[in-house]
All heavy atoms as TSV, in Angstrom:
chain	resi	resn	atom	element	x	y	z
A	1	MET	N	N	13.555	74.218	11.994
A	1	MET	CA	C	14.447	73.076	12.292
A	1	MET	C	C	13.812	72.274	13.406
A	1	MET	O	O	13.349	72.822	14.413
A	1	MET	CB	C	15.814	73.592	12.670
A	1	MET	CG	C	16.819	72.510	12.858
A	1	MET	SD	S	18.496	73.007	13.317
A	1	MET	CE	C	18.828	74.347	12.194
A	2	ARG	N	N	13.812	70.966	13.294
A	2	ARG	CA	C	13.283	70.096	14.320
A	2	ARG	C	C	14.187	69.998	15.526
A	2	ARG	O	O	15.383	70.183	15.448
A	2	ARG	CB	C	13.066	68.700	13.735
A	2	ARG	CG	C	12.022	68.649	12.631
A	2	ARG	CD	C	11.773	67.320	12.032
A	2	ARG	NE	N	12.283	66.243	12.876
A	2	ARG	CZ	C	12.564	65.037	12.435
A	2	ARG	NH1	N	12.411	64.770	11.164
A	2	ARG	NH2	N	12.979	64.063	13.222
A	3	ILE	N	N	13.568	69.707	16.668
A	3	ILE	CA	C	14.349	69.649	17.918
A	3	ILE	C	C	15.406	68.616	17.878
A	3	ILE	O	O	16.502	68.781	18.462
A	3	ILE	CB	C	13.384	69.456	19.119
A	3	ILE	CG1	C	14.093	69.739	20.453
A	3	ILE	CG2	C	12.807	68.028	19.100
A	3	ILE	CD1	C	14.415	71.189	20.685
A	4	GLU	N	N	15.204	67.508	17.126
A	4	GLU	CA	C	16.217	66.486	17.015
A	4	GLU	C	C	17.468	67.002	16.296
A	4	GLU	O	O	18.582	66.656	16.648
A	4	GLU	CB	C	15.683	65.229	16.272
A	4	GLU	CG	C	14.603	64.490	17.039
A	4	GLU	CD	C	13.207	65.059	16.774
A	4	GLU	OE1	O	13.063	66.010	15.986
A	4	GLU	OE2	O	12.280	64.570	17.432
A	5	GLU	N	N	17.255	67.829	15.267
A	5	GLU	CA	C	18.375	68.398	14.559
A	5	GLU	C	C	19.120	69.402	15.422
A	5	GLU	O	O	20.369	69.465	15.390
A	5	GLU	CB	C	17.859	69.071	13.268
A	5	GLU	CG	C	17.262	68.103	12.273
A	5	GLU	CD	C	16.508	68.784	11.132
A	5	GLU	OE1	O	16.039	69.942	11.328
A	5	GLU	OE2	O	16.392	68.191	10.078
A	6	ILE	N	N	18.393	70.184	16.184
A	6	ILE	CA	C	18.995	71.151	17.077
A	6	ILE	C	C	19.835	70.430	18.130
A	6	ILE	O	O	20.948	70.815	18.421
A	6	ILE	CB	C	17.925	72.065	17.731
A	6	ILE	CG1	C	17.213	72.887	16.631
A	6	ILE	CG2	C	18.536	72.937	18.810
A	6	ILE	CD1	C	15.990	73.607	17.147
A	7	ALA	N	N	19.252	69.355	18.700
A	7	ALA	CA	C	20.008	68.587	19.726
A	7	ALA	C	C	21.249	67.956	19.142
A	7	ALA	O	O	22.288	67.960	19.811
A	7	ALA	CB	C	19.081	67.482	20.282
A	8	SER	N	N	21.175	67.503	17.936
A	8	SER	CA	C	22.349	66.924	17.265
A	8	SER	C	C	23.476	67.991	17.105
A	8	SER	O	O	24.628	67.708	17.349
A	8	SER	CB	C	21.984	66.323	15.914
A	8	SER	OG	O	23.077	65.851	15.220
A	9	LYS	N	N	23.075	69.189	16.686
A	9	LYS	CA	C	24.061	70.245	16.478
A	9	LYS	C	C	24.644	70.683	17.843
A	9	LYS	O	O	25.830	70.992	17.919
A	9	LYS	CB	C	23.420	71.434	15.795
A	9	LYS	CG	C	23.205	71.219	14.326
A	9	LYS	CD	C	22.687	72.480	13.658
A	9	LYS	CE	C	22.555	72.216	12.160
A	9	LYS	NZ	N	22.333	73.411	11.392
A	10	ALA	N	N	23.816	70.672	18.855
A	10	ALA	CA	C	24.310	71.049	20.211
A	10	ALA	C	C	25.286	70.042	20.692
A	10	ALA	O	O	26.352	70.377	21.251
A	10	ALA	CB	C	23.140	71.179	21.171
A	11	LEU	N	N	25.047	68.738	20.453
A	11	LEU	CA	C	26.019	67.688	20.845
A	11	LEU	C	C	27.317	67.835	20.083
A	11	LEU	O	O	28.359	67.600	20.632
A	11	LEU	CB	C	25.418	66.318	20.555
A	11	LEU	CG	C	24.631	65.670	21.707
A	11	LEU	CD1	C	23.969	64.420	21.239
A	11	LEU	CD2	C	25.524	65.406	22.876
A	12	GLU	N	N	27.249	68.260	18.801
A	12	GLU	CA	C	28.489	68.482	18.053
A	12	GLU	C	C	29.317	69.580	18.693
A	12	GLU	O	O	30.530	69.522	18.709
A	12	GLU	CB	C	28.126	68.868	16.625
A	12	GLU	CG	C	27.621	67.737	15.762
A	12	GLU	CD	C	27.212	68.183	14.419
A	12	GLU	OE1	O	27.517	69.306	13.981
A	12	GLU	OE2	O	26.510	67.381	13.715
A	13	GLN	N	N	28.634	70.622	19.218
A	13	GLN	CA	C	29.339	71.725	19.850
A	13	GLN	C	C	30.126	71.316	21.093
A	13	GLN	O	O	31.111	71.973	21.469
A	13	GLN	CB	C	28.361	72.867	20.233
A	13	GLN	CG	C	27.696	73.545	19.087
A	13	GLN	CD	C	28.667	74.418	18.323
A	13	GLN	OE1	O	29.639	74.907	18.845
A	13	GLN	NE2	N	28.393	74.638	17.053
A	14	VAL	N	N	29.716	70.254	21.749
A	14	VAL	CA	C	30.416	69.772	22.939
A	14	VAL	C	C	31.083	68.413	22.699
A	14	VAL	O	O	31.346	67.669	23.620
A	14	VAL	CB	C	29.429	69.679	24.144
A	14	VAL	CG1	C	28.932	70.984	24.586
A	14	VAL	CG2	C	28.275	68.717	23.875
A	15	ASN	N	N	31.412	68.154	21.441
A	15	ASN	CA	C	32.126	66.922	21.055
A	15	ASN	C	C	31.404	65.653	21.527
A	15	ASN	O	O	32.095	64.694	21.921
A	15	ASN	CB	C	33.540	66.975	21.536
A	15	ASN	CG	C	34.330	68.102	20.937
A	15	ASN	OD1	O	34.206	68.416	19.778
A	15	ASN	ND2	N	35.118	68.776	21.750
A	16	GLY	N	N	30.125	65.647	21.487
A	16	GLY	CA	C	29.356	64.461	21.825
A	16	GLY	C	C	29.238	64.143	23.283
A	16	GLY	O	O	28.731	63.117	23.690
A	17	ASP	N	N	29.667	65.031	24.154
A	17	ASP	CA	C	29.655	64.805	25.591
A	17	ASP	C	C	28.279	65.236	26.161
A	17	ASP	O	O	27.990	66.387	26.456
A	17	ASP	CB	C	30.754	65.618	26.248
A	17	ASP	CG	C	30.939	65.328	27.708
A	17	ASP	OD1	O	29.983	64.776	28.378
A	17	ASP	OD2	O	32.059	65.545	28.250
A	18	ARG	N	N	27.411	64.232	26.362
A	18	ARG	CA	C	26.063	64.499	26.840
A	18	ARG	C	C	26.041	65.059	28.252
A	18	ARG	O	O	25.198	65.859	28.590
A	18	ARG	CB	C	25.213	63.221	26.779
A	18	ARG	CG	C	24.995	62.716	25.383
A	18	ARG	CD	C	24.270	61.398	25.320
A	18	ARG	NE	N	24.207	60.830	23.984
A	18	ARG	CZ	C	23.178	61.037	23.179
A	18	ARG	NH1	N	22.153	61.696	23.567
A	18	ARG	NH2	N	23.228	60.508	21.989
A	19	TYR	N	N	26.991	64.603	29.060
A	19	TYR	CA	C	27.043	65.091	30.463
A	19	TYR	C	C	27.391	66.601	30.438
A	19	TYR	O	O	26.743	67.392	31.138
A	19	TYR	CB	C	28.157	64.333	31.220
A	19	TYR	CG	C	28.297	64.782	32.643
A	19	TYR	CD1	C	27.366	64.488	33.620
A	19	TYR	CD2	C	29.386	65.567	33.002
A	19	TYR	CE1	C	27.512	64.941	34.899
A	19	TYR	CE2	C	29.554	66.008	34.291
A	19	TYR	CZ	C	28.574	65.685	35.243
A	19	TYR	OH	O	28.776	66.141	36.522
A	20	LEU	N	N	28.348	66.997	29.634
A	20	LEU	CA	C	28.717	68.412	29.537
A	20	LEU	C	C	27.561	69.188	28.998
A	20	LEU	O	O	27.232	70.300	29.513
A	20	LEU	CB	C	29.935	68.548	28.639
A	20	LEU	CG	C	30.400	69.983	28.376
A	20	LEU	CD1	C	30.763	70.713	29.701
A	20	LEU	CD2	C	31.597	69.966	27.436
A	21	LEU	N	N	26.881	68.698	28.002
A	21	LEU	CA	C	25.734	69.405	27.407
A	21	LEU	C	C	24.624	69.607	28.448
A	21	LEU	O	O	24.097	70.716	28.584
A	21	LEU	CB	C	25.165	68.636	26.192
A	21	LEU	CG	C	23.954	69.267	25.525
A	21	LEU	CD1	C	24.251	70.688	25.030
A	21	LEU	CD2	C	23.461	68.387	24.400
A	22	SER	N	N	24.344	68.593	29.228
A	22	SER	CA	C	23.329	68.705	30.257
A	22	SER	C	C	23.720	69.736	31.295
A	22	SER	O	O	22.860	70.502	31.781
A	22	SER	CB	C	22.993	67.373	30.905
A	22	SER	OG	O	24.091	66.919	31.641
A	23	ASN	N	N	24.973	69.820	31.674
A	23	ASN	CA	C	25.428	70.787	32.641
A	23	ASN	C	C	25.318	72.230	32.080
A	23	ASN	O	O	24.876	73.172	32.770
A	23	ASN	CB	C	26.859	70.558	33.098
A	23	ASN	CG	C	26.973	69.420	34.070
A	23	ASN	OD1	O	26.064	69.213	34.870
A	23	ASN	ND2	N	28.075	68.720	34.033
A	24	ILE	N	N	25.706	72.395	30.803
A	24	ILE	CA	C	25.572	73.684	30.191
A	24	ILE	C	C	24.125	74.120	30.096
A	24	ILE	O	O	23.759	75.231	30.429
A	24	ILE	CB	C	26.225	73.709	28.758
A	24	ILE	CG1	C	27.748	73.515	28.910
A	24	ILE	CG2	C	25.875	74.953	28.001
A	24	ILE	CD1	C	28.418	73.251	27.578
A	25	LEU	N	N	23.261	73.192	29.703
A	25	LEU	CA	C	21.831	73.505	29.578
A	25	LEU	C	C	21.216	73.869	30.927
A	25	LEU	O	O	20.481	74.859	31.028
A	25	LEU	CB	C	21.069	72.331	28.947
A	25	LEU	CG	C	21.363	72.073	27.481
A	25	LEU	CD1	C	20.674	70.821	27.016
A	25	LEU	CD2	C	21.016	73.270	26.608
A	26	PHE	N	N	21.528	73.067	31.934
A	26	PHE	CA	C	21.032	73.382	33.281
A	26	PHE	C	C	21.382	74.769	33.730
A	26	PHE	O	O	20.567	75.539	34.228
A	26	PHE	CB	C	21.492	72.350	34.282
A	26	PHE	CG	C	21.087	72.631	35.711
A	26	PHE	CD1	C	19.785	72.333	36.114
A	26	PHE	CD2	C	21.963	73.259	36.598
A	26	PHE	CE1	C	19.400	72.660	37.415
A	26	PHE	CE2	C	21.558	73.579	37.871
A	26	PHE	CZ	C	20.272	73.262	38.294
A	27	THR	N	N	22.670	75.096	33.574
A	27	THR	CA	C	23.166	76.430	33.986
A	27	THR	C	C	22.496	77.535	33.216
A	27	THR	O	O	22.037	78.556	33.781
A	27	THR	CB	C	24.655	76.506	33.870
A	27	THR	OG1	O	25.266	75.431	34.617
A	27	THR	CG2	C	25.242	77.818	34.324
A	28	ARG	N	N	22.359	77.347	31.897
A	28	ARG	CA	C	21.780	78.404	31.057
A	28	ARG	C	C	20.283	78.528	31.337
A	28	ARG	O	O	19.741	79.644	31.323
A	28	ARG	CB	C	22.011	78.086	29.575
A	28	ARG	CG	C	21.515	79.149	28.631
A	28	ARG	CD	C	22.163	80.495	28.988
A	28	ARG	NE	N	21.648	81.530	28.080
A	28	ARG	CZ	C	21.631	82.836	28.307
A	28	ARG	NH1	N	22.194	83.264	29.394
A	28	ARG	NH2	N	21.148	83.649	27.426
A	29	ILE	N	N	19.583	77.449	31.553
A	29	ILE	CA	C	18.161	77.514	31.854
A	29	ILE	C	C	17.962	78.304	33.181
A	29	ILE	O	O	17.056	79.111	33.314
A	29	ILE	CB	C	17.542	76.109	31.960
A	29	ILE	CG1	C	17.488	75.481	30.544
A	29	ILE	CG2	C	16.129	76.149	32.568
A	29	ILE	CD1	C	17.173	73.997	30.533
A	30	ASP	N	N	18.842	78.042	34.138
A	30	ASP	CA	C	18.774	78.771	35.399
A	30	ASP	C	C	18.974	80.250	35.149
A	30	ASP	O	O	18.247	81.094	35.709
A	30	ASP	CB	C	19.813	78.246	36.365
A	30	ASP	CG	C	19.738	78.862	37.744
A	30	ASP	OD1	O	18.639	78.905	38.345
A	30	ASP	OD2	O	20.771	79.355	38.218
A	31	GLU	N	N	19.960	80.611	34.353
A	31	GLU	CA	C	20.220	82.059	33.982
A	31	GLU	C	C	18.992	82.654	33.346
A	31	GLU	O	O	18.588	83.798	33.690
A	31	GLU	CB	C	21.411	82.194	33.107
A	31	GLU	CG	C	22.732	81.887	33.753
A	31	GLU	CD	C	23.912	81.918	32.767
A	31	GLU	OE1	O	23.726	82.062	31.542
A	31	GLU	OE2	O	25.028	81.801	33.256
A	32	LEU	N	N	18.403	81.957	32.386
A	32	LEU	CA	C	17.238	82.456	31.679
A	32	LEU	C	C	16.042	82.655	32.616
A	32	LEU	O	O	15.312	83.666	32.525
A	32	LEU	CB	C	16.826	81.517	30.521
A	32	LEU	CG	C	17.784	81.527	29.315
A	32	LEU	CD1	C	17.422	80.348	28.412
A	32	LEU	CD2	C	17.765	82.829	28.586
A	33	SER	N	N	15.882	81.721	33.550
A	33	SER	CA	C	14.769	81.819	34.507
A	33	SER	C	C	14.954	82.979	35.471
A	33	SER	O	O	13.965	83.503	36.031
A	33	SER	CB	C	14.600	80.512	35.267
A	33	SER	OG	O	15.659	80.307	36.188
A	34	ARG	N	N	16.207	83.415	35.618
A	34	ARG	CA	C	16.485	84.556	36.506
A	34	ARG	C	C	16.503	85.905	35.767
A	34	ARG	O	O	16.866	86.920	36.325
A	34	ARG	CB	C	17.800	84.329	37.242
A	34	ARG	CG	C	17.773	83.130	38.179
A	34	ARG	CD	C	19.140	82.909	38.778
A	34	ARG	NE	N	19.190	81.705	39.539
A	34	ARG	CZ	C	18.995	81.644	40.861
A	34	ARG	NH1	N	18.772	82.760	41.490
A	34	ARG	NH2	N	19.045	80.504	41.476
A	35	GLY	N	N	16.154	85.859	34.481
A	35	GLY	CA	C	16.021	87.143	33.744
A	35	GLY	C	C	17.024	87.423	32.682
A	35	GLY	O	O	17.004	88.467	32.069
A	36	ALA	N	N	17.943	86.473	32.428
A	36	ALA	CA	C	18.927	86.686	31.311
A	36	ALA	C	C	18.210	86.763	30.019
A	36	ALA	O	O	17.183	86.097	29.774
A	36	ALA	CB	C	19.955	85.562	31.327
A	37	LYS	N	N	18.718	87.592	29.122
A	37	LYS	CA	C	18.124	87.762	27.808
A	37	LYS	C	C	18.577	86.593	26.894
A	37	LYS	O	O	19.789	86.251	26.860
A	37	LYS	CB	C	18.563	89.083	27.160
A	37	LYS	CG	C	18.208	90.263	27.991
A	37	LYS	CD	C	16.728	90.524	27.953
A	37	LYS	CE	C	16.425	91.820	28.731
A	37	LYS	NZ	N	15.161	91.777	29.370
A	38	PRO	N	N	17.656	86.026	26.112
A	38	PRO	CA	C	18.091	84.981	25.184
A	38	PRO	C	C	19.038	85.526	24.122
A	38	PRO	O	O	18.922	86.679	23.693
A	38	PRO	CB	C	16.764	84.538	24.479
A	38	PRO	CG	C	15.675	85.015	25.452
A	38	PRO	CD	C	16.238	86.251	26.122
A	39	LEU	N	N	19.984	84.738	23.727
A	39	LEU	CA	C	20.951	85.112	22.693
A	39	LEU	C	C	20.511	84.721	21.302
A	39	LEU	O	O	21.267	84.848	20.331
A	39	LEU	CB	C	22.320	84.489	23.017
A	39	LEU	CG	C	22.878	84.859	24.393
A	39	LEU	CD1	C	24.201	84.104	24.650
A	39	LEU	CD2	C	23.119	86.358	24.493
A	40	VAL	N	N	19.316	84.156	21.218
A	40	VAL	CA	C	18.718	83.822	19.911
A	40	VAL	C	C	17.391	84.508	19.814
A	40	VAL	O	O	16.845	84.993	20.836
A	40	VAL	CB	C	18.541	82.277	19.779
A	40	VAL	CG1	C	19.897	81.561	19.725
A	40	VAL	CG2	C	17.727	81.701	20.923
A	41	ASN	N	N	16.807	84.527	18.648
A	41	ASN	CA	C	15.554	85.205	18.401
A	41	ASN	C	C	14.383	84.369	18.919
A	41	ASN	O	O	13.626	83.827	18.098
A	41	ASN	CB	C	15.386	85.580	16.942
A	41	ASN	CG	C	14.259	86.545	16.703
A	41	ASN	OD1	O	13.795	87.228	17.595
A	41	ASN	ND2	N	13.788	86.594	15.474
A	42	LYS	N	N	14.224	84.246	20.204
A	42	LYS	CA	C	13.157	83.504	20.825
A	42	LYS	C	C	12.561	84.326	21.964
A	42	LYS	O	O	13.228	85.154	22.566
A	42	LYS	CB	C	13.592	82.140	21.358
A	42	LYS	CG	C	14.071	81.202	20.276
A	42	LYS	CD	C	12.888	80.679	19.523
A	42	LYS	CE	C	13.326	79.679	18.446
A	42	LYS	NZ	N	12.215	79.186	17.689
A	43	ASP	N	N	11.314	84.042	22.288
A	43	ASP	CA	C	10.636	84.770	23.410
A	43	ASP	C	C	10.481	83.874	24.595
A	43	ASP	O	O	9.925	82.770	24.499
A	43	ASP	CB	C	9.262	85.222	22.916
A	43	ASP	CG	C	8.518	86.103	23.903
A	43	ASP	OD1	O	9.107	86.412	25.026
A	43	ASP	OD2	O	7.385	86.482	23.639
A	44	ILE	N	N	10.974	84.312	25.747
A	44	ILE	CA	C	10.901	83.533	26.989
A	44	ILE	C	C	9.468	83.235	27.373
A	44	ILE	O	O	9.172	82.200	27.961
A	44	ILE	CB	C	11.641	84.272	28.116
A	44	ILE	CG1	C	13.178	84.212	27.872
A	44	ILE	CG2	C	11.329	83.638	29.469
A	44	ILE	CD1	C	13.991	84.905	28.921
A	45	LYS	N	N	8.538	84.114	27.012
A	45	LYS	CA	C	7.165	83.951	27.416
A	45	LYS	C	C	6.424	82.861	26.597
A	45	LYS	O	O	5.460	82.265	27.098
A	45	LYS	CB	C	6.412	85.256	27.311
A	45	LYS	CG	C	6.911	86.319	28.294
A	45	LYS	CD	C	6.214	87.612	28.147
A	45	LYS	CE	C	6.819	88.638	29.098
A	45	LYS	NZ	N	6.205	89.946	28.960
A	46	THR	N	N	6.873	82.651	25.391
A	46	THR	CA	C	6.169	81.629	24.544
A	46	THR	C	C	6.979	80.391	24.268
A	46	THR	O	O	6.374	79.364	23.955
A	46	THR	CB	C	5.754	82.300	23.201
A	46	THR	OG1	O	6.956	82.744	22.549
A	46	THR	CG2	C	4.791	83.419	23.410
A	47	ASP	N	N	8.273	80.428	24.361
A	47	ASP	CA	C	9.116	79.252	24.112
A	47	ASP	C	C	9.635	78.656	25.405
A	47	ASP	O	O	9.848	79.402	26.372
A	47	ASP	CB	C	10.321	79.628	23.203
A	47	ASP	CG	C	9.853	80.142	21.838
A	47	ASP	OD1	O	9.212	79.323	21.133
A	47	ASP	OD2	O	10.175	81.263	21.485
A	48	LYS	N	N	9.873	77.349	25.394
A	48	LYS	CA	C	10.413	76.717	26.617
A	48	LYS	C	C	11.862	77.160	26.778
A	48	LYS	O	O	12.618	77.260	25.844
A	48	LYS	CB	C	10.353	75.173	26.417
A	48	LYS	CG	C	9.002	74.636	26.341
A	48	LYS	CD	C	9.088	73.142	26.143
A	48	LYS	CE	C	7.741	72.553	25.893
A	48	LYS	NZ	N	7.788	71.154	25.583
A	49	LEU	N	N	12.200	77.359	28.046
A	49	LEU	CA	C	13.563	77.777	28.343
A	49	LEU	C	C	14.595	76.724	27.890
A	49	LEU	O	O	15.653	77.050	27.470
A	49	LEU	CB	C	13.710	78.042	29.879
A	49	LEU	CG	C	12.876	79.157	30.469
A	49	LEU	CD1	C	13.146	79.299	31.915
A	49	LEU	CD2	C	13.138	80.460	29.707
A	50	SER	N	N	14.224	75.448	28.010
A	50	SER	CA	C	15.119	74.391	27.590
A	50	SER	C	C	15.359	74.434	26.098
A	50	SER	O	O	16.489	74.203	25.624
A	50	SER	CB	C	14.577	73.002	28.007
A	50	SER	OG	O	13.309	72.795	27.448
A	51	ASP	N	N	14.319	74.772	25.308
A	51	ASP	CA	C	14.502	74.848	23.859
A	51	ASP	C	C	15.372	76.069	23.485
A	51	ASP	O	O	16.194	75.951	22.595
A	51	ASP	CB	C	13.119	74.956	23.156
A	51	ASP	CG	C	12.311	73.711	23.247
A	51	ASP	OD1	O	12.879	72.620	23.588
A	51	ASP	OD2	O	11.096	73.770	22.950
A	52	ILE	N	N	15.184	77.166	24.211
A	52	ILE	CA	C	16.017	78.348	23.969
A	52	ILE	C	C	17.469	78.007	24.274
A	52	ILE	O	O	18.343	78.316	23.458
A	52	ILE	CB	C	15.539	79.515	24.809
A	52	ILE	CG1	C	14.131	79.959	24.364
A	52	ILE	CG2	C	16.502	80.700	24.717
A	52	ILE	CD1	C	13.463	80.954	25.280
A	53	ALA	N	N	17.727	77.402	25.417
A	53	ALA	CA	C	19.096	77.095	25.824
A	53	ALA	C	C	19.745	76.109	24.813
A	53	ALA	O	O	20.905	76.278	24.437
A	53	ALA	CB	C	19.123	76.493	27.215
A	54	LEU	N	N	18.994	75.125	24.386
A	54	LEU	CA	C	19.505	74.137	23.427
A	54	LEU	C	C	19.878	74.800	22.117
A	54	LEU	O	O	20.952	74.533	21.545
A	54	LEU	CB	C	18.501	73.024	23.232
A	54	LEU	CG	C	18.952	71.837	22.425
A	54	LEU	CD1	C	20.116	71.094	23.170
A	54	LEU	CD2	C	17.789	70.857	22.208
A	55	LEU	N	N	19.033	75.728	21.654
A	55	LEU	CA	C	19.279	76.418	20.405
A	55	LEU	C	C	20.531	77.309	20.562
A	55	LEU	O	O	21.350	77.419	19.619
A	55	LEU	CB	C	18.106	77.250	19.979
A	55	LEU	CG	C	18.145	77.916	18.652
A	55	LEU	CD1	C	18.401	76.954	17.503
A	55	LEU	CD2	C	16.859	78.730	18.370
A	56	GLU	N	N	20.686	77.914	21.666
A	56	GLU	CA	C	21.871	78.792	21.932
A	56	GLU	C	C	23.137	77.970	21.841
A	56	GLU	O	O	24.133	78.417	21.232
A	56	GLU	CB	C	21.750	79.441	23.282
A	56	GLU	CG	C	20.718	80.563	23.375
A	56	GLU	CD	C	20.596	81.165	24.721
A	56	GLU	OE1	O	21.008	80.538	25.738
A	56	GLU	OE2	O	20.076	82.287	24.831
A	57	VAL	N	N	23.127	76.779	22.402
A	57	VAL	CA	C	24.294	75.907	22.344
A	57	VAL	C	C	24.535	75.469	20.914
A	57	VAL	O	O	25.657	75.471	20.420
A	57	VAL	CB	C	24.169	74.687	23.300
A	57	VAL	CG1	C	25.309	73.707	23.117
A	57	VAL	CG2	C	24.099	75.144	24.728
A	58	ALA	N	N	23.489	75.052	20.237
A	58	ALA	CA	C	23.613	74.549	18.877
A	58	ALA	C	C	24.162	75.613	17.927
A	58	ALA	O	O	24.960	75.301	17.030
A	58	ALA	CB	C	22.227	74.111	18.360
A	59	GLU	N	N	23.820	76.851	18.172
A	59	GLU	CA	C	24.328	77.960	17.338
A	59	GLU	C	C	25.689	78.461	17.779
A	59	GLU	O	O	26.238	79.413	17.239
A	59	GLU	CB	C	23.320	79.100	17.305
A	59	GLU	CG	C	22.041	78.735	16.541
A	59	GLU	CD	C	21.110	79.907	16.384
A	59	GLU	OE1	O	21.408	81.040	16.843
A	59	GLU	OE2	O	20.033	79.684	15.789
A	60	GLY	N	N	26.224	77.903	18.856
A	60	GLY	CA	C	27.562	78.270	19.325
A	60	GLY	C	C	27.568	79.562	20.144
A	60	GLY	O	O	28.643	80.128	20.344
A	61	LYS	N	N	26.426	80.019	20.546
A	61	LYS	CA	C	26.394	81.259	21.330
A	61	LYS	C	C	26.639	81.010	22.806
A	61	LYS	O	O	26.938	81.934	23.516
A	61	LYS	CB	C	25.009	81.921	21.140
A	61	LYS	CG	C	24.767	82.263	19.665
A	61	LYS	CD	C	23.557	83.093	19.480
A	61	LYS	CE	C	23.303	83.306	17.998
A	61	LYS	NZ	N	23.911	84.503	17.482
A	62	ILE	N	N	26.500	79.794	23.244
A	62	ILE	CA	C	26.724	79.439	24.664
A	62	ILE	C	C	27.675	78.241	24.672
A	62	ILE	O	O	27.489	77.298	23.951
A	62	ILE	CB	C	25.431	79.024	25.344
A	62	ILE	CG1	C	24.476	80.256	25.523
A	62	ILE	CG2	C	25.666	78.446	26.702
A	62	ILE	CD1	C	25.005	81.302	26.423
A	63	SER	N	N	28.668	78.335	25.557
A	63	SER	CA	C	29.599	77.210	25.773
A	63	SER	C	C	29.950	77.206	27.254
A	63	SER	O	O	29.633	78.149	27.974
A	63	SER	CB	C	30.829	77.321	24.893
A	63	SER	OG	O	31.613	78.450	25.325
A	64	LEU	N	N	30.619	76.196	27.677
A	64	LEU	CA	C	31.030	76.130	29.109
A	64	LEU	C	C	31.916	77.306	29.443
A	64	LEU	O	O	31.748	77.910	30.506
A	64	LEU	CB	C	31.722	74.795	29.369
A	64	LEU	CG	C	32.070	74.535	30.842
A	64	LEU	CD1	C	30.844	74.536	31.688
A	64	LEU	CD2	C	32.816	73.235	30.958
A	65	ASP	N	N	32.843	77.683	28.582
A	65	ASP	CA	C	33.680	78.839	28.842
A	65	ASP	C	C	32.920	80.122	29.023
A	65	ASP	O	O	33.206	80.869	29.905
A	65	ASP	CB	C	34.683	79.022	27.659
A	65	ASP	CG	C	35.629	77.854	27.482
A	65	ASP	OD1	O	35.824	77.132	28.451
A	65	ASP	OD2	O	36.155	77.650	26.373
A	66	LYS	N	N	31.896	80.336	28.209
A	66	LYS	CA	C	31.130	81.543	28.317
A	66	LYS	C	C	30.316	81.576	29.615
A	66	LYS	O	O	30.145	82.638	30.218
A	66	LYS	CB	C	30.235	81.716	27.120
A	66	LYS	CG	C	30.974	81.963	25.835
A	66	LYS	CD	C	30.039	82.025	24.654
A	66	LYS	CE	C	30.910	82.175	23.369
A	66	LYS	NZ	N	30.065	82.128	22.158
A	67	ILE	N	N	29.808	80.429	30.025
A	67	ILE	CA	C	29.051	80.339	31.255
A	67	ILE	C	C	29.950	80.611	32.455
A	67	ILE	O	O	29.619	81.362	33.368
A	67	ILE	CB	C	28.335	79.000	31.398
A	67	ILE	CG1	C	27.204	78.940	30.406
A	67	ILE	CG2	C	27.825	78.790	32.809
A	67	ILE	CD1	C	26.503	77.610	30.348
A	68	GLU	N	N	31.169	80.027	32.457
A	68	GLU	CA	C	32.115	80.253	33.526
A	68	GLU	C	C	32.490	81.711	33.645
A	68	GLU	O	O	32.651	82.250	34.743
A	68	GLU	CB	C	33.304	79.343	33.350
A	68	GLU	CG	C	33.008	77.900	33.645
A	68	GLU	CD	C	34.206	76.969	33.355
A	68	GLU	OE1	O	35.171	77.390	32.705
A	68	GLU	OE2	O	34.145	75.813	33.765
A	69	GLU	N	N	32.666	82.369	32.482
A	69	GLU	CA	C	33.051	83.795	32.488
A	69	GLU	C	C	31.931	84.643	33.128
A	69	GLU	O	O	32.220	85.586	33.846
A	69	GLU	CB	C	33.306	84.269	31.033
A	69	GLU	CG	C	34.592	83.759	30.462
A	69	GLU	CD	C	34.737	84.144	28.971
A	69	GLU	OE1	O	33.896	84.909	28.458
A	69	GLU	OE2	O	35.629	83.626	28.354
A	70	SER	N	N	30.693	84.316	32.789
A	70	SER	CA	C	29.599	85.144	33.290
A	70	SER	C	C	29.371	84.935	34.797
A	70	SER	O	O	28.804	85.806	35.465
A	70	SER	CB	C	28.298	84.803	32.544
A	70	SER	OG	O	27.848	83.516	32.864
A	71	GLN	N	N	29.825	83.828	35.341
A	71	GLN	CA	C	29.680	83.583	36.787
A	71	GLN	C	C	30.752	84.189	37.605
A	71	GLN	O	O	30.631	84.312	38.809
A	71	GLN	CB	C	29.606	82.081	37.050
A	71	GLN	CG	C	28.330	81.431	36.518
A	71	GLN	CD	C	28.300	79.940	36.719
A	71	GLN	OE1	O	29.269	79.333	37.072
A	71	GLN	NE2	N	27.114	79.365	36.512
A	72	ASN	N	N	31.855	84.585	36.983
A	72	ASN	CA	C	32.975	85.201	37.736
A	72	ASN	C	C	32.895	86.656	37.747
A	72	ASN	O	O	32.227	87.401	37.294
A	72	ASN	CB	C	34.314	84.758	37.133
A	72	ASN	CG	C	34.574	83.291	37.368
A	72	ASN	OD1	O	34.102	82.766	38.342
A	72	ASN	ND2	N	35.314	82.682	36.487
């Protein structure tokens, strides 16, 4: 799947709110950089963290609610 298609699906997950999507991605990228395991079948050593985070959102594995739960 092309990155444009993944980004489109991720935007659908947040009802088209680009600001919310960027906040979710920023938080998830930070988590991944600190050692969190990807929730999709990707390798942190070979794939960009931003691509992994975007795919996680697109597949519905990451949302703002899930990020807030993990921080509490």
